[in-house]
Every structure is written in structure tokens, then in C-alpha cells.
N, C-alpha and C positions, 0 to 999 in steps of 0.2 A: 468207733466215731457218734455219733449223738446222731440221730436221724436229718437234724438238720443240715450236718456236717457231710453227711453221705450224699443225701442230695445233689449236693457239689459236687462230689468226688465222680458220681456217678455218672453225670454228664461228660467230664472228663476222660473218663477211661479208654481206652483204646479199644474198638471192638474186634471179639477174636473171630481167624478168620471163616470157622463155621459158620457162624453167623452170616454170612458176606457172601458165603457157597463158593469159596475160594478155596473149599478142602480145609482136610484136617478133623481131628473125634472132635466133638460133640463134649465140653465141661461138664461137668458133674457135680459141680461145687460152690459155691458160693461166695462172689470176688467179694463180698463186703468181709467175712471172714479169712479169708487169703489176705487182707490187705489188712485188716487188723493185728491181724500176726506175724507179718514181717515189721510190723511196726512196731510192736508189743517185744520181738526178738532185738529188734535196730535198739529200743529205748533202753532195756534191761541189761543187754549185755548178755544174755542167757545160750547156750548151747541150742543148735537147732534140736538134739534130739532130749530136751528139755521142755518142748513146747507142751504146756501146760493142757489138763484134756478138755479143758472150755473150746480150744481150736480143734481144727481136721488136724487128722493124723501130722505128723513131723515131717513123713516122708513125702505126700502129698503139701506141705507148703515147703517144699526145699523144689519139689521141681514145678511147683509153682513159677516159684522166685527165680528161679536159674533157667525156664522157658522163658519169664521175661525180659532176665537179663541180655541171655543169646541172642535173641530177637530183637533186642532195643528199646522193647515198650519202655522201660522203666524211667530211660530217659523222654521217651517222647509223653508220658503218663507226668513227668515232673514238669517238661516244660508246658503243657497246656495248664497246670495251674500256677505256673510261676507268669505264665500269659493273664490269668485271669486276677493273680493279687496286680499285678501292675494297671492294667485297667480300673480295678477298684480304688487306684491311687490317683487316676488320673491321667496315667500316661500310657505310651503309645507301647503297645504289645514288645513293639522289636524296638532294642534302645541303640545309642547312640553314641558312650559312655562307657568304660567300665573300667576295676582294679582287676589288679593282678600279684598274687603274692604265694607262699608257699609253707605249709608249714611241715616239721621234722614228730613223727610218734615211735611210738617203742611198737616192735615187732611182738607176737609172741613165737613159741618154739613153732607152732605148726606153717609158719609163715618161709617157704623156702630160700636157701640159700642164695637161689640164683636172682630171686628178686626182691633181697633187701640189702644195706647199708650202712653204711656210718657215717652221719654227719658231724664233721669236726669241728663245724661254729657251735653245734646246737647240743654238741656230745650225746645223740643220743644212736641206739643203732638200731636199724629199721626201715621206716620207708619216709619217704615225702608226698605229701599232699599239694600238689598247683594247681590251684582256682581262681576262677575268674568271675567277678559277681559286679551286676549292674550298678546303681547309685543307691540300690534299696538296700543292695546286700544281699539280692537272690540272685542263688546260683546260675550260672549261661554256661559254664565250661568245670570238669572236673578229669585230672590225668595224677594216677599215683605212678608213681616210681623208686628204684633202690632210696636210701636216705643220701646216701652220697653221689646222688644228680644233680649236677649245677643248675641256681636257678634260671642263668643262662640258656644254657641246651635245653630245660625243659619247658624254659617260657618262649622259645623261639617252637616248637613244635605245638604248644598248644596256642598262639595265637596264629597259625597258618589252620588250626581248625576251629577256630572263632572265627576269622575271616571267611570259612564256609560255610558255616551254619545263621552266624547273626553279619551278615553283609553291611550293614549302615554304622556301625561300629568303626568310629572314626580315632577315638581317642581312651589313651587307656593310661591309668595312673599304677605309679609304681614304687617302690622301693630301691634302696642303695646295689644291691644284690643284679639287680637288672641294666645295668650301666654298661660303656661301653658298645661293640658292634652290632648288639640286639637294638637298638635306638636305631641305627640306619637302617642296619635290616627292614626293622620294622617300618621305617618311613620308604624305603624306594620300593621292595617289596612286597608287600600288604598294604600299601597307602593306609599304615595306622601311625598316629602321634602318640607315643613312648615319652609320655612324661613322667621324669624323678623326679621324688619329693623325698627330700633328704633332711633329717635331724639336723641342727647347729648344731656347731663344735660347741660352746657352751652350755645344752640343751641336760639338767640333769633328773634323772628320773623320769619316771611314764609321763609322754605329751602326746596325746589324740593331734595327731598330724593331719593338717586336712584330705578328706578324700581317701584316704588311708587306711583312716581308722572305720571305713567300714565294713575292710577284708579281713580285719580281725575282728570285729563284731560277726562276722559271721562264721569264724574259726569257732569261738566261742559259744554263738548257736550250737556248731556240729558239736562238741567235747560233753554238751549237757546230755548225750548220748552214750550210755555207757558202752556200746557197742562197739563202738570211735574211737574212746579213750585210745584204745593201741589200738593195733593193728591186729586181726586173726584168720585174714585170710590166704587161702593157699594162692590164689589169684588175682591178679592188679584187677582187673575188670570187676571183680566180685566185692574188692572195696570200692572202685568205682559208683557201683550200685548200691552198696550200701550208702554211701554218702548221701 
């Protein structure tokens, strides 16, 4: 990160417990180096043990990432930065509308059989990423399942989580994979209007559908990072933290 970027990131970082007198061991490393190291790993698609010598030892970086993953600090840090981006775009930090979609990706041999599956529609053996984004394409929620999970079943769980964390959202756009009982459940139980945007029967080739194209652009952003081009993680919560 540049100094200007770090000035913004530093203010958004969660405060360690030991600095607030809540116990814990004082940290003896630079947060800027740790964040840069994790970003390097995700962008470059390297293994933890291949961490360059310019960064701290790989096991210290991994311990930092693992601790932030397990305590929810990865999501907290991300959400703070997302809120700042929304404010910079003259938007309220809390969105009122979102777009939901899923993406199947191949899984490496390191992914256990218990958390992988086969997506018959996409012909992909691996995992599926279910994401919710706002109207800027910024991530609101992410959930990783086996690729065999249906969009409707995973969508129900994702919408329930969304309702707990982003209570102001009233409208969600989706594709045809979310039709059926999920629309009624979202309306009756969650008070969310799930609107399905379908392709017309005479549509040929690629067409950017209203609202739905925003989530497709987010998937394209994710695929720029080589670590996210496939799923290499043994645990689904690690995959979610990487995303």
C-alpha cells in the first residue's frame, strides 16, 4: 500500500483487544506488513510457505490471518472500508437494495470431499460462491458451499444472514435460479422483495441485464486474484475470508 492508502486503511482497522485493556498478548508485528502480505498471497495465488522474504515469516502471517478469520475481524475490516467507499460515492452506508448470484469454481485436490460437489449445470467439480452485493457492486454477504448446493437453498440461508446484518434492505434482484418458493419466503418471512430478472426467449449471446450485471462485474473483479480463480482452501470459512 502507498502511504496515502495506509492512512485510510489504518483508521478502519479493528483495534486489538490488548490495546483496549481487554486482555490478550501484545502484538509484535506491523499491521501494514501483515495486510500487504495477505493481499499479496490472494492476488498472486501463492502458497503460505512461498511468502517472499520481504514480508514477515509465513507462519506469522498465517497466524495473523487465521486469528482475524476466527474472530470475525476480516468481515468487520472489510465492512468498514465498504462503508467508506459508499460514503465517498454519496451513498448511505446502509444499502436498501442488493443483487444476489452464485458462481461455481473448480476445487483443488486440497479441498476435502465433504465440502465439495458437482454442479451439473456448469459442469464444475468444486465449490460454489453465493454473494450479495449492493448497487455499486460491493460485497455485502458471502457464503461458500459445495458446488452441488442449489441456488434456492443457499439463497435462503444467505438472505436470512443478510436480514440480520443489513436490516434496511427491502429489494433484492436475482436470476431465474431463485424463482419458486424462495420468492414467497423472502416476502413473507424476511420482508424482502426478491425480484427475478430473466433473459427473454429471443435473447442471443451476451446481454447485460438490468441490475443483474452488477453482480457479474463483482465476480469478474474477484477472478482477477489468482488465489480466487480456483478454490484451494480446506475450510469454507477460509474461502469466505479470502473473498
